[in-house]
C-alpha positions in Angstrom: 3.7 -42.9 -54.3 5.1 -45.1 -57.2 2.6 -47.7 -58.3 1.4 -47.8 -61.9 3.7 -45.9 -64.1 1.8 -45.7 -67.3 1.6 -41.9 -67.0 5.4 -41.6 -67.4 4.9 -42.1 -71.1 3.9 -38.4 -71.2 7.2 -37.4 -69.7 9.1 -39.7 -72.1 7.5 -38.1 -75.2 9.7 -35.0 -74.6 12.8 -37.0 -73.8 15.1 -35.1 -76.2 13.8 -31.8 -74.9 14.8 -32.9 -71.3 18.3 -33.8 -72.5 18.7 -30.4 -74.0 17.6 -28.8 -70.8 20.1 -30.8 -68.8 22.8 -29.9 -71.2 21.9 -26.2 -70.8 22.7 -26.5 -67.1 26.3 -27.0 -68.0 28.5 -29.1 -70.3 27.8 -32.7 -69.3 28.2 -36.1 -70.8 25.7 -37.6 -68.4 22.6 -35.8 -69.5 20.9 -39.1 -70.5 21.6 -40.6 -67.1 20.3 -37.5 -65.3 17.0 -37.6 -67.4 16.6 -41.3 -66.6 17.2 -40.6 -62.9 14.6 -37.9 -63.1 12.1 -40.4 -64.5 12.8 -42.6 -61.5 12.4 -39.7 -59.1 9.0 -38.9 -60.7 8.0 -42.5 -60.4 9.1 -42.9 -56.8 8.0 -39.5 -55.3 5.1 -38.1 -57.4 1.9 -39.2 -59.0 0.2 -38.4 -62.3 -1.9 -35.6 -60.8 1.2 -33.6 -59.9 3.1 -34.0 -63.2 0.6 -34.4 -66.0 -2.0 -31.8 -66.8 -4.3 -32.1 -69.8 -2.2 -35.0 -71.2 1.0 -33.0 -71.1 3.8 -32.9 -68.6 4.0 -29.7 -66.5 7.2 -28.1 -67.9 8.1 -26.2 -64.7 7.8 -29.3 -62.6 10.0 -31.3 -64.9 12.5 -28.5 -65.1 12.9 -28.3 -61.3 13.1 -32.1 -61.1 15.8 -32.2 -63.7 17.7 -29.4 -62.1 17.4 -31.0 -58.7 18.8 -34.4 -60.0 21.6 -32.5 -61.8 22.7 -30.7 -58.7 22.5 -33.8 -56.6 24.7 -35.6 -59.2 27.3 -32.8 -59.0 27.2 -32.6 -55.2 27.9 -36.4 -55.0 30.6 -36.1 -57.7 32.4 -33.4 -55.7 32.7 -35.7 -52.7 34.4 -38.5 -54.8 38.0 -37.9 -55.6 39.4 -40.0 -58.4 43.2 -40.3 -58.6 45.1 -41.9 -61.4 47.8 -44.3 -60.5 49.9 -42.8 -63.3 49.7 -39.4 -61.7 53.0 -38.2 -60.2 51.3 -36.6 -57.3 49.8 -40.0 -56.3 53.2 -41.7 -56.2 54.7 -38.8 -54.2 51.8 -39.1 -51.7 52.6 -42.8 -51.2 56.3 -42.0 -50.6 55.5 -39.3 -48.1 54.8 -41.1 -44.8 54.6 -38.1 -42.6 50.8 -38.1 -42.5 50.9 -41.9 -41.8 53.3 -41.3 -38.8 51.0 -38.7 -37.4 48.0 -41.1 -37.7 50.0 -43.8 -35.9 51.1 -41.4 -33.3 47.6 -40.2 -32.7 46.4 -43.8 -32.4 49.2 -44.5 -29.9 48.2 -41.4 -27.8 44.6 -42.5 -27.8 45.7 -45.9 -26.6 47.6 -44.2 -23.7 44.4 -42.3 -22.8 42.4 -45.6 -22.8 45.0 -47.3 -20.7 45.0 -44.4 -18.2 41.2 -44.6 -18.0 41.5 -48.2 -16.6 42.6 -46.7 -13.3 39.4 -44.7 -13.0 36.2 -45.9 -11.4 33.3 -47.4 -13.4 31.2 -44.2 -13.4 34.1 -42.0 -14.7 35.1 -44.5 -17.4 31.5 -44.8 -18.7 31.0 -41.0 -18.6 34.3 -40.4 -20.4 33.4 -43.0 -23.1 30.0 -41.4 -23.6 31.5 -37.9 -23.9 34.6 -38.6 -25.9 33.5 -41.4 -28.3 30.0 -40.2 -29.2 28.7 -36.9 -30.4 26.6 -36.4 -27.3 26.9 -33.1 -25.5 26.9 -32.7 -21.7 23.2 -31.7 -21.8 22.3 -34.6 -23.9 24.1 -37.1 -21.6 22.3 -35.5 -18.7 18.9 -35.8 -20.3 19.5 -39.4 -21.3 21.0 -40.6 -18.0 19.0 -38.4 -15.6 22.2 -37.2 -14.1 22.6 -33.5 -13.3 24.6 -31.7 -16.0 26.6 -30.0 -13.3 27.7 -33.3 -11.9 28.6 -34.5 -15.4 30.5 -31.3 -16.1 32.5 -31.5 -12.8 33.3 -35.2 -13.3 34.6 -34.5 -16.8 36.6 -31.5 -15.6 38.2 -33.7 -13.0 38.9 -36.5 -15.5 40.5 -34.1 -17.9 42.7 -32.6 -15.2 43.9 -36.0 -14.1 44.5 -37.1 -17.7 46.5 -33.9 -18.3 48.7 -34.6 -15.3 49.2 -38.2 -16.2 49.8 -37.7 -19.9 51.4 -34.2 -20.1 54.8 -35.6 -21.2 53.3 -37.9 -23.8 51.2 -35.1 -25.1 54.2 -32.9 -25.6 55.9 -35.8 -27.5 52.9 -36.0 -29.7 52.8 -32.2 -30.4 56.6 -32.3 -31.1 56.1 -35.2 -33.5 58.2 -37.5 -31.4 55.8 -40.4 -32.0 58.4 -43.0 -31.2 58.7 -41.6 -27.6 55.0 -42.3 -26.8 55.1 -45.0 -24.2 
């Protein structure tokens, strides 16, 4: 779509009306930005025939475009967490290293798993890597590698059993938060 944007002048004629509509969605200080973003959406994804009828902008189309842009803005805004450096909770979070210790312990345990995998044959290492480090299911691995899913399932079951036997003590240390004992 996009292309020549002369028809957007029809949308811009009612600019103040669009700002009032955005403000009606909820108290916001970014109504102007949302309306401008809606103009860009119109330019990028629609054409004059969809929006302008008899020299006037289709009010319903513009309303839904504004509402959509408004909700997208708030959806993105929810994902971003802003923390002030002056906030006491922020400084308490820095001082509390419990979560950091857990992350380091988890990393150490994963390194132990990787080190244990060095003893396995090539096929088992590749299969474990595909299964544990990607979001591929057993069926997807089977489809992409032309290996029977039963064979993959049995191999992974055997690998897990061997890893449990080798790393049971280290796993208990991890669960008990004895991260310094992970070898």
